[in-house]
N, C-alpha and C positions, 0 to 999 in steps of 0.2 A: 888624635885628629884635632884640627882647628875648625871649630864650628861657628858659623855666623847665623844668628836668628834674627830675621826681620820681624819686628813685633814681639821681641823677647820679653817685654814687661807686661804683655797682655795675659788674658785668662788662659790661653793655650800655650803661648810662648814661655811663660814663667815656669810651669812644671816641666816643659821640655828642656829648658835650660838646666834645671836641677838634675834631670835624668842624665843628661850628657855629662854634667859635672861629676856625678856619682860614678860614672863609668870611666873617669880619669881623663876626660877630654878637655881641651882648652876651649872655653866658651866665650863668644862675643855676642853682644846684642846691639841692634840699632833701633832706636825709637826717637820720637820728636824731642824728648828731653829725658835725662837720666832719672831713674826712680829708685827710691829706697823701699825695699819690700820686706826682706828679712835678712838675718845675719849671713846665712849660707849664700843667698843670691848676691847680696851686696858685696861680700868679700870675694866670691869666686868668679863672678861674671864681669868681663871687661865691657863697659857700656860706652856706646858711641852715640852722641846726640846729632841727629841728622833728620831734617824734614824731607822725607822721600818724595813728597808731592812736587817739590820744586828744586830738588838737588840736581846738580849738573852731572853729566856722565863722568867727568873727572873726579868729582867728590865721591860718587858711588864706586868707581873703580879703586879709589884709594882705600876704602874699607873692605873691598872684596878681594884685593890681591893678597895672596898668602893663605887664603882660606881653602880648606879641603871640602867642606860641606856647607851648603846653604839651606836653611830651613825657612820656608816662606809661610809665615803665620800672620798674614795681613789680609785686609780687605773687608768690605761691608758684607753683612749677611741680609737675609730677607726681611729683617725687622725695619730696615731703612725704607722710607717712602720718599723717593727723590722727585725733583721736578720732571714732568713728562717731556720726552718719552723715557720711560724707565730703562729701556735697553741701552740707550746712549750712555746713561750714567753707569750702569753695571758693567757694560762692555769696557768703558774707560777704566773704571776702578779695579776690575778683576782681570779681564783678558789683556787689555793693552798694557797695563802697568806690570803685570806678571811677565809678559813677553819681553818687555824692555829690560827689566831687572835681571831676568835669567839670561838674556843675550849678553848683557854686560858681565854677568858672573862667568859665563863660558869664556868670554874674552879675557877675563882676569885669571883664568886657570883653575877655577873651581871644578872639582871632579864629580860632585854629586849634589843634586838639589832635590829636596822633598817639599812638595807643595800641599798645603792644607786646603782641600776642596770640600765639596758637599756631597752627601749621599743622594741628593736629588739627581745628580749626574749618574749615579749608579743605576737608578731606576729608569732613567731615560735611555741608558745603554742596554739594560737587560729586558726592559719592557717597552720596546719602541711603539707598540700599539697604543700606549697611554698618551703619547704625543706631548710629554711634559715640556720639552724645550720649545716646541712650536707654539704653545699657549702661554708660557710663563717666561718673561724676559730674564728674570734672575736665573732660572735653570739654564736658559740658552747661554747666558754669559758664563756660567760655571762650566758648561760643556766646552765653550770656546776657550776658556782659561786653560783647561787641561790640555786641549789639543795644541794650543799655541805654546804652552810651556814645554811640551814634549818636542815640538818642532824646534824651539829655541836651543834645546840641548844638542841637536845634531842637524844643523842647517846644511844643505848641500854645498859642498866645497869649503865649509867653514871648519876651522880647527882651533883648539883641540875640542874633542867631543866631551860633553858633560852629560852624565846619566841623570834622567829626571824621573821621579816617582811621584805618583799622585795618591794621597790619602783621602778617601771619601768619607766624611765625618758626619755622624748623626747627632742626636741630643747628647751633650756632654755636661756632666755636673762635677763641681769641685770648687774649692775656695782659694782665692789669692789674698794673702794677708793685707789688711788695710783697704780692701776694695769691696764695695757693695756688689754682690753678684747681679749680673744683668737679668737673671731669671726673676728677680723680685718684681720688676716692672712689667715684664712681658708675660709672666705666668702666675707667680705666687699671689700677687695682689689681686689678680682677677678671679682666683678660685678660693680665696680664704674666707669669704663672707657667707652668711646664711647657714641654714641647717642642711642644705644639700647643694652640691655643685652641678651645674648644667654644662655638659661637654659632649663633643661628638663621639661617635663610636668608631674606633680605629686604634692605632697604636704605632709604636716606633721602637727600634732597637736603641738602647741607651748604653753609655759607657762613662767612665770616670776620666778626669783630666790626667791622672796618673797612668791609666791604661793608654791613653792617647800619646802621652810622652814616651812610653815604652815602645809603642808602635812606630813613632817617629825615629827613634834610635834604631829600631830594627830595619826600617826602610833605608836609613842612611848606610847601614852596614850590609844589608842583604838584598835590597830591592833592585831588580834589573831595570834598564832604561825602558821607559814606556809603560811600566806596570801601573795598573789602577788597583788599589786595595780598598774595598769597602771594609770599614772597621766598626766594632761594636762589641757588646758583651751580652746584655740581657734584653730579650724581647718583652716589652711591657705594653699592655693595653693602656689606653688613656684612663680607664677606670682604675687600674692598679696604680698608675703614676699619680693621678690627681688624688686618689684616696690616701696614698702614702704622704703626699705633701700636706693634705688637710689634717691627717693624724698627727704629724709633727707640729702643726700649728695649734693643736689642741681643740680642733673643731670636728664635728662628725664627719667621718670619711666617706659618707654616702655620695655617689655620683649617679645622676640620671642622664641618659642619652637624649640629646636633642635630635629630632628628625632632620634628616639631611636638607630638606627643602627650606626649613626655617633658618638653618645656618646659611644656606645659599642666599636667601633674601636679605639677611643681615649683612653679609659680606658685600652684596651688590649695592646696598644702601651706603656702606662705607666707601665703596668705589666711586659712587656718585659724588660724595663729599670731597674725596681726593681730587676728582676731575674739576670740581668747582673751584678748587684752590690751585689748579694748575699742576697737580701732582699725579703720580701713577705708581702703584705698587709693583714690585718685582714679581709678585705672585698674583695672577689674574683673578680678581674676586668673583668673576662670573663662573669660573670652573674650579676654583680652589677647593671647595668642599668635596666634590666628587673625585677630583684628581688626586688629592693629598690627604685631607683631614679625615676622611672616612675610610681610608685604606690602612691596612696593617703593613707598615713599612719595615719589613723584616728581611734584610738581605742575608745571604749565606756568607758568613765571615770565617768559616773554619779554615779555608786555605790561607786567608790573610793572617789569622792567628798562628798557623803553623810556620809561615815564612817569617813573620815579623816578631814572633815570640813574646807577645804581650800577655800579661796574666789575666786570670778570670777572677771575678768576685769583687765585692766592695761597693757595688752600684747603689744599693739601698742606703748604706751609711753615707755615701757621698751626697745623695739627695738630701738626707737629713741634715748633714753638715751645711749644705748650701742654704737650706731653709733657715737654720739657726743663725748663720752669718748674715742673712738678709734682715733679720729682726733681732739685733743684739740686745736690745733693751726689753724685749718681751719677757714677762715674768712666767 
C-alpha cells in the first residue's frame, strides 16, 4: 500500500511511519518542513513539506492522489490553552480541518483513513451521564471530529467511498530520537521534586508509541468504516504511574492523594487567571477534577486488540525510556 501520514514526523506519526515501513508499505509523510530523525525514517519515508494550515485544495490534492491510506496524526490536544472561546479554536483545529482534509482525500481516491482521536470521546460515548462533551470544549471538538470524519468518508451522493476508522488514544509513552518528550514539561517536571508527590486519586489506561503504531496499521488493514476503537494496554493508577516516574528519576516514589476539593479550588484559580488573559482551557477547570482527574479511565480494549492486533507489554519500560530521554544529562 501507499500510505500518507499527516504529521508523520511527530511523536505518534514517527513510530507509525516505521511500522508501515517494516510491513513493506510505501510511506509518505506531510509536515511543515522535512525532518531528519534516524536512518530508517530518513531513508525510507518520502517527506513532503507543506503547511497544512494555509495549503490550497490543489496543493493538498497533489499529495493525496495515488495514496491508498491516509493516517491523520495531527491536531492540538488538551494541553493547549487558546484564546477564548476554546470551542471555536478546537472545533476549527480538530473538527473543521479533519473534515476538510478527509473530504479532499476521498475526492483524490484514497480508500481508507485512520484518524488519531482521544479516549475522552470514548467515555463521552460509553458514559453519557458524565456529560463530558457538554462541559468540556476539547471533548466536544473531539466528538465532532470523529463524527465529521466518518461523514466525510461517505457523504450522500458522493463517490468514491472512503472507509474512515477512529482510534481513541489514551496516555502514550515513547521516544522520538532528537526530540524532547512533551511529557517532561506537562508531567515529569511537576512531580520530580520533594520527598513526596501530591497527586489526585484516579488513573488511566496507558500504552506505548509502538503499540499505537501497530494499532494504526491494524486499523488501516482491518477496520471497517465508522468504527471507533479505544486502545491501550495497562491500567495504571496515578499512584503507580507517578511512583514509577519518580523512581526512574531517583527520588522517593511515594505519592499522597490530594483531596478532590483542593484540586478543584486550584483548577478554578487557574481558570480565573486564564480568563483574565482572555484565554480558556479546553477542559473546564470548574468540573475537571470530578469529571476526569479523580476517575479511573479504564476503557475495555479487548475487542480493539483482537481486531487491530497490537501487542501487549513494554509500557513500564517505555515510561522509563521517556523519563531518561527527558533528562539526558542527569547523572
